[in-house]
C-alpha positions in Angstrom: -63.0 88.1 -25.5 -60.6 86.0 -28.0 -59.7 89.4 -29.6 -58.9 90.9 -26.1 -56.6 88.0 -25.1 -54.8 88.0 -28.4 -54.4 91.7 -28.1 -52.8 91.9 -24.5 -50.5 88.8 -25.5 -49.5 90.8 -28.8 -49.0 93.9 -26.7 -46.6 92.1 -24.3 -44.7 90.5 -27.0 -44.2 93.9 -28.7 -42.7 95.3 -25.7 -40.5 92.5 -24.6 -39.1 91.7 -28.1 -36.5 94.2 -28.1 -35.1 93.3 -24.7 -35.0 89.4 -25.7 -33.4 90.3 -28.9 -30.7 91.9 -27.2 -29.8 89.5 -24.3 -30.2 86.5 -26.5 -26.6 85.9 -27.5 -25.1 86.7 -24.1 -23.1 83.6 -22.8 -25.0 83.3 -19.3 -22.7 80.8 -18.0 -19.4 82.8 -18.5 -21.6 86.1 -17.7 -22.5 84.3 -14.2 -18.9 83.0 -13.5 -17.6 86.7 -13.9 -20.5 88.4 -12.0 -20.0 86.1 -9.4 -16.4 87.0 -8.8 -16.9 90.8 -9.0 -18.3 92.5 -5.7 -20.0 95.9 -5.6 -16.9 97.2 -3.7 -14.8 96.5 -6.6 -17.3 98.4 -8.7 -16.9 101.3 -6.1 -13.2 101.1 -6.0 -12.8 101.7 -10.0 -15.4 104.4 -10.1 -13.6 106.3 -7.3 -10.3 105.6 -9.5 -12.2 107.3 -12.5 -13.2 110.2 -10.4 -9.9 110.6 -8.9 -8.4 111.5 -12.2 -8.7 115.1 -13.0 -8.4 114.7 -16.8 -11.5 112.2 -16.8 -13.4 114.7 -14.8 -12.7 117.4 -17.1 -13.8 115.2 -20.1 -17.1 114.6 -18.4 -17.6 118.2 -17.9 -21.1 118.8 -16.4 -21.7 115.2 -16.3 -19.0 114.9 -13.8 -22.0 116.0 -10.9 -24.0 113.1 -11.7 -21.1 110.4 -12.1 -20.0 111.3 -8.5 -23.8 111.0 -7.1 -23.9 107.7 -8.8 -20.7 106.6 -7.4 -21.6 107.6 -4.0 -25.0 105.2 -4.4 -22.6 102.4 -5.7 -20.1 102.9 -2.8 -22.9 102.1 -0.2 -20.8 100.0 2.2 -24.0 98.0 3.1 -23.8 96.2 0.2 -19.9 96.4 -0.7 -19.6 92.8 0.1 -22.1 91.5 -2.5 -21.1 89.9 -5.6 -23.0 91.3 -8.7 -24.5 88.2 -9.1 -26.2 88.0 -5.7 -27.0 92.0 -6.0 -29.7 90.3 -8.5 -31.0 88.0 -6.5 -29.2 85.0 -8.5 -26.4 84.0 -6.1 -26.4 83.4 -2.1 -26.0 86.5 -0.1 -22.6 87.4 1.6 -21.9 85.5 5.1 -22.5 89.3 6.7 -26.1 89.5 5.0 -27.0 86.2 6.2 -25.9 87.0 10.1 -28.2 90.1 9.7 -25.5 92.4 10.7 -27.2 94.8 8.4 -31.2 93.9 8.1 -33.6 95.2 5.6 -30.9 97.0 3.3 -30.6 94.5 0.4 -34.2 95.0 -0.9 -34.4 98.8 0.0 -31.4 99.8 -2.1 -31.0 97.1 -4.8 -33.0 98.8 -7.5 -31.5 102.0 -7.0 -27.5 100.4 -7.0 -28.5 98.7 -10.4 -29.8 102.1 -11.7 -26.9 103.9 -10.3 -24.3 101.4 -12.1 -26.1 101.6 -15.2 -26.0 105.5 -15.2 -22.3 105.7 -14.4 -21.4 103.5 -17.3 -23.2 105.4 -19.7 -21.7 108.7 -18.1 -18.1 107.4 -18.2 -18.0 105.4 -21.6 -19.1 108.1 -24.0 -16.8 110.6 -25.7 -15.0 112.7 -24.8 -14.2 110.8 -21.3 -14.1 107.3 -23.0 -11.1 108.6 -25.3 -9.3 109.8 -22.2 -9.7 106.8 -20.5 -8.6 104.7 -23.1 -5.8 106.7 -24.0 -4.3 108.1 -20.7 -5.6 105.3 -18.2 -5.4 102.1 -20.2 -5.1 99.8 -17.4 -8.1 101.5 -15.4 -9.9 101.5 -18.6 -9.6 97.8 -18.8 -11.1 97.3 -15.2 -13.8 99.7 -15.8 -15.1 97.9 -19.0 -14.9 94.4 -17.5 -16.6 95.3 -14.2 -19.3 98.1 -15.9 -20.0 95.8 -19.0 -20.8 92.6 -16.5 -23.1 95.0 -14.2 -24.7 96.0 -17.5 -25.1 92.7 -19.0 -26.4 91.3 -15.7 -29.7 94.2 -16.2 -30.0 93.2 -19.9 -30.3 89.3 -18.9 -32.4 90.2 -15.6 -34.7 92.3 -18.1 -34.8 89.5 -20.7 -35.8 87.1 -18.0 -38.6 89.1 -16.5 -40.2 89.8 -19.9 -40.1 85.9 -20.7 -41.8 85.3 -17.3 -44.4 88.0 -18.1 -45.0 86.6 -21.1 -45.4 83.2 -19.6 -47.8 84.9 -17.2 -50.0 86.3 -19.7 -50.1 83.2 -21.6 -51.1 81.1 -18.4 -54.0 83.4 -17.7 -55.1 84.2 -21.3 -53.9 81.2 -23.0 -55.2 77.6 -23.6 -55.4 76.5 -20.3 -57.0 79.2 -18.7 -60.9 79.4 -17.6 -63.4 80.5 -20.5 -65.3 83.5 -19.2 -69.0 84.8 -19.7 -69.7 88.0 -21.1 -70.2 89.5 -17.6 -67.0 88.1 -16.6 -65.4 89.7 -19.3 -66.9 93.1 -18.5 -66.1 92.8 -14.7 -62.6 91.6 -15.2 -61.6 94.0 -18.0 -62.7 96.9 -15.7 -60.9 95.3 -12.7 -57.6 95.1 -14.5 -58.1 98.9 -15.4 -59.2 100.1 -12.0 -59.2 97.6 -9.0 -56.3 97.3 -6.7 -54.7 94.0 -6.5 -56.4 93.1 -10.2 -54.3 95.6 -12.1 -51.2 94.4 -13.9 -47.9 95.5 -12.6 -44.8 96.7 -15.1 -42.5 93.8 -13.1 -44.8 91.3 -12.6 -47.1 91.3 -15.7 -51.0 90.5 -15.1 -52.4 90.0 -11.5 -52.8 86.4 -10.8 -56.7 87.2 -9.5 -59.7 86.9 -11.9 -63.4 87.9 -10.9 -66.0 84.9 -11.0 -69.5 85.5 -11.4 -71.2 82.8 -13.5 -74.1 80.5 -14.0 -73.2 77.1 -13.6 -75.7 74.3 -14.9 -73.3 71.5 -14.8 -73.2 70.2 -11.1 -74.5 67.2 -10.0 -75.5 65.8 -6.6 -76.6 62.8 -5.2 -79.5 62.5 -2.3 -79.7 60.0 0.7 -82.3 58.0 -0.9 -81.0 58.0 -4.7 -78.0 56.9 -6.0 -78.4 58.4 -9.4 -76.7 61.5 -10.2 -79.1 64.5 -10.2 -78.6 67.8 -12.0 -78.0 71.3 -10.1 -77.9 74.2 -11.8 -76.1 77.0 -9.3 -74.7 80.7 -9.6 -70.9 81.0 -8.7 -69.2 84.4 -7.1 -66.0 84.3 -6.1 -62.3 84.7 -7.0 -60.2 82.8 -9.2 -56.1 82.7 -8.7 -54.1 81.9 -11.6 -50.7 79.5 -10.6 -47.8 81.4 -12.3 -45.2 79.0 -11.4 -43.4 76.8 -14.2 -44.8 73.5 -12.8 -48.1 74.3 -13.2 -50.7 75.1 -16.2 -50.2 71.5 -17.6 -52.6 69.9 -20.3 -54.7 66.9 -20.4 -54.4 64.3 -17.3 -51.4 66.3 -15.8 -53.7 69.3 -15.7 -55.7 67.6 -12.9 -52.9 67.8 -10.4 -50.9 70.4 -11.8 -53.6 73.1 -13.2 -53.6 76.8 -14.3 -55.6 77.9 -11.5 -57.8 77.4 -8.5 -60.9 79.3 -7.3 -63.3 79.6 -4.0 -66.3 81.6 -3.5 -70.2 81.4 -2.8 -72.5 78.8 -4.4 -76.2 79.5 -4.7 -78.6 77.0 -5.9 -82.4 76.4 -5.8 -83.8 73.6 -3.3 -84.7 72.0 -6.4 -82.6 69.8 -8.5 -82.5 70.0 -12.5 -80.7 71.3 -15.3 -81.0 75.0 -16.3 -83.0 76.0 -13.2 -82.9 79.3 -11.7 -80.4 79.5 -9.1 -83.0 82.0 -7.1 -86.1 79.8 -8.1 -88.3 78.9 -4.9 -86.4 78.3 -1.8 -82.8 79.2 -2.8 -79.9 78.3 -0.5 -76.0 79.3 -0.4 -73.2 77.8 0.5 -69.4 77.7 -0.8 -67.5 76.0 -3.5 -63.5 75.5 -4.2 -62.0 74.4 -7.6 -58.6 72.9 -8.5 -58.1 73.6 -11.8 -61.7 72.6 -13.5 -62.5 70.3 -11.0 -65.1 72.1 -8.7 -66.6 70.8 -5.2 -69.4 72.8 -3.7 -71.6 72.4 -0.2 -75.0 73.9 0.3 -76.9 72.6 3.3 -80.2 71.3 1.6 -82.5 68.6 1.5 -82.2 67.6 -2.0 -78.4 67.0 -2.1 -75.9 69.2 -0.3 -72.6 68.2 -1.9 -72.3 69.3 -5.3 -69.6 68.1 -7.9 -68.8 69.6 -11.3 -66.1 70.5 -14.2 -65.3 74.0 -15.8 -66.5 74.0 -19.0 -68.4 76.3 -21.3 -71.1 75.1 -23.5 -72.0 78.0 -25.2 -69.3 80.8 -25.6 -69.4 83.9 -23.3 -72.6 82.6 -21.8 -72.5 79.4 -19.8 
């Protein structure tokens, strides 16, 4: 399991590293200010001016049709008032969007808009079109560079931050504050992340927060009505663990009690007899439910030998229990 966890983290690092390196030196504060002052309508205007110049269109050649298609996407009037920063979700939306004058358009076309801006930049910022722009239309070239490079830099920063978020999510789920799995859970979760909907990783979100729980837990304790001494209980757990990917969670030590890496819930089964390492289905077994907040677990089974069960998540023997 350690090898699997390391391989997953190393793979994520290798995929994210090129994007992170390219974006590290960007002046984020200056970029944010500039992107907040440029609207999608500004990009549309300069794109139309570029395509209205016949020397540039001739220089584009076969790429001119693709440039026009991308410009048509950029010139979508539904988002013309959005700043480039708002388009990436990093700034407030326009007042028209807040008033719901055009509903459900922002999320529908955002990704296509950013892709069209990147493709249009690539088409007009390569020779011979770039040379024609620079030599024959210097003012237009300067405006195009300012607007298109701002949009491109935003995409790079967004990719960088997304990569870092995905790495943080992998560390949360596979790192030192995650739950230790037994051998059956390793196989179940390895299979689930490959084939089960909801458990598979996604390109934008990274790992799924879900994990299968199927464990033998001999560390529960309970109290009976006529005995104040804690009694050991062995139980079987079947449920779902949900990892908390927010930056406020995943704290180590005492902070982890309040802000852990995960919570879980599921079915709890135990024998009606108490004892450490007792087979949960021995004799008259009963089932109930359990919940956990991080490593602290509380369960309830209606049984004569102690209904409330408490435990702390731990693994005494690696990959077993």
